[in-house]
Every structure is written in structure tokens, then in C-alpha cells.
C-alpha positions in Angstrom: -0.3 0.2 -0.1 1.3 3.0 -1.0 1.4 6.3 1.5 0.2 9.7 0.0 1.7 12.6 0.9 0.0 15.8 0.7 1.2 19.0 1.7 -0.8 22.0 2.7 1.3 25.0 1.1 2.7 23.1 -2.0 -0.1 20.3 -3.7 -0.2 19.3 -6.5 -2.3 16.0 -8.7 -0.3 14.5 -11.8 2.9 15.7 -11.6 5.0 18.3 -9.7 4.7 21.6 -11.1 8.1 22.3 -11.0 7.6 20.1 -14.5 5.7 22.8 -15.3 7.7 25.9 -14.6 10.5 23.9 -16.2 8.6 23.4 -19.9 7.8 26.6 -20.0 11.5 28.3 -19.5 13.0 25.5 -22.0 10.5 26.0 -25.0 11.0 29.5 -24.1 14.3 29.5 -24.6 14.6 29.4 -28.3 12.1 27.1 -28.7 14.7 24.7 -27.5 14.1 21.3 -28.5 14.9 18.1 -25.8 17.7 17.1 -27.5 19.7 20.7 -28.2 18.6 21.8 -23.8 20.1 18.0 -22.7 23.7 19.2 -25.0 23.3 22.3 -23.7 22.7 21.1 -19.7 24.1 18.1 -19.6 20.9 16.1 -18.6 20.0 13.0 -21.0 17.0 13.9 -23.7 15.3 11.0 -22.0 15.2 13.0 -18.4 12.8 16.1 -20.4 11.2 13.9 -22.4 9.9 12.0 -19.4 9.3 15.3 -16.8 7.1 16.9 -19.9 5.6 13.6 -21.9 6.4 10.5 -19.4 5.8 9.2 -16.1 7.8 11.3 -14.0 5.6 12.9 -11.5 8.4 14.0 -9.2 12.1 15.1 -10.3 14.9 15.3 -8.6 15.8 18.8 -7.3 19.8 18.9 -8.2 18.5 17.9 -11.5 15.8 20.7 -12.6 18.7 22.9 -10.9 20.9 22.1 -12.6 19.3 22.3 -16.2 17.7 25.9 -15.3 21.1 26.9 -14.0 22.8 26.0 -17.2 20.0 28.0 -19.1 21.1 30.6 -17.4 17.7 30.7 -14.7 17.7 30.6 -10.8 14.8 29.6 -8.9 12.3 32.6 -7.9 9.4 31.3 -6.1 6.4 33.4 -5.2 3.1 32.8 -2.7 -0.1 33.6 -3.3 -2.8 35.4 -0.7 -4.1 31.7 0.3 -0.2 30.7 0.9 0.3 28.1 -1.6 3.5 28.5 -3.1 4.0 29.4 -7.3 7.2 28.0 -8.7 8.9 29.9 -10.7 12.4 30.8 -12.2 14.3 34.3 -13.2 16.8 34.7 -15.7 20.0 35.4 -14.4 22.3 35.3 -17.4 22.2 35.3 -21.1 23.7 32.6 -22.9 25.2 32.0 -26.3 23.8 28.3 -26.6 25.8 27.3 -29.3 29.3 28.3 -27.4 27.4 26.4 -24.1 27.1 23.3 -25.8 30.5 23.3 -27.1 31.6 23.6 -22.9 29.8 21.3 -22.4 30.7 18.7 -24.8 34.2 19.6 -23.3 33.7 19.1 -19.8 32.3 15.7 -20.7 35.5 14.2 -22.5 37.6 15.8 -19.3 35.5 14.1 -17.1 35.8 11.0 -19.0 33.1 8.6 -20.6 33.7 5.6 -18.7 31.9 4.0 -16.0 33.7 3.2 -12.9 33.1 -0.7 -12.3 30.3 -1.6 -9.3 31.9 -2.8 -6.3 30.7 -6.6 -6.0 28.2 -6.8 -3.4 27.9 -9.2 -0.6 25.7 -12.1 -0.5 24.2 -12.3 3.0 22.3 -14.7 5.0 23.2 -17.9 2.6 21.5 -15.6 -0.9 23.4 -17.3 -4.3 22.3 -14.8 -6.9 
């Protein structure tokens, strides 16, 4: 049985309101496609697909913050008279996205694309899998 948490000042039924704010900002920026936004931000295009049209209901704050910072936005929430939080972003920097795509590609090369091997898990209680 799943537990549903309902907050008094921040509530949603289908998807977290931050997804709408993210969609508005991403699409407002020169009508970026999910693929182009992925190249600029370093966040997978499938993440954008899942946020905007897929099953993701509540994105991770760190990922949302990375996306918006890479596009030059910072979070600026507001509160209405009833105490409900209204998610918002404000433009903090103007970026040339072609330059930002190159910077992101260089950064990824510097970080290395190889995945680190996972440490093997110890089996407990006689498990054989």
C-alpha cells in the first residue's frame, strides 16, 4: 500500500508544478528541443521526455537546478494570498547556447566517459544470486 503525502502549501495531483515551470522556461528559450537542451545542460534527453510527456511525477531538485542554471535561470518562487507556493524562475545570465554546447562537450571529455566498475555486493544470509 502506497502512502500519499499531502502538503498544505505545496500540492499537486498529476505532476509536480516544477515540471510546468521547467517546460515553460526550456521551450521559451529559442524553442529548444529536448535534444538541444540535453546538449546544453548535460542532462539526458530522455529525462526531458519523461518530465514533459512521460511518467516522471516529481523530478529531483538537483537535476532541475542543473538544467535551469545551465540555461541561465535561478529559482524565484512566490506565494499567493492563500499561502500556496507558485514555482518560478528568473533569468540571471544570457548565454550563447552554441558556445555552451561546446563547453559542455569539452567538460564531458575532461570528466571521461568511462563508467567506473561497481563494487561487487557481498551476499548475506546464504543468498546465492
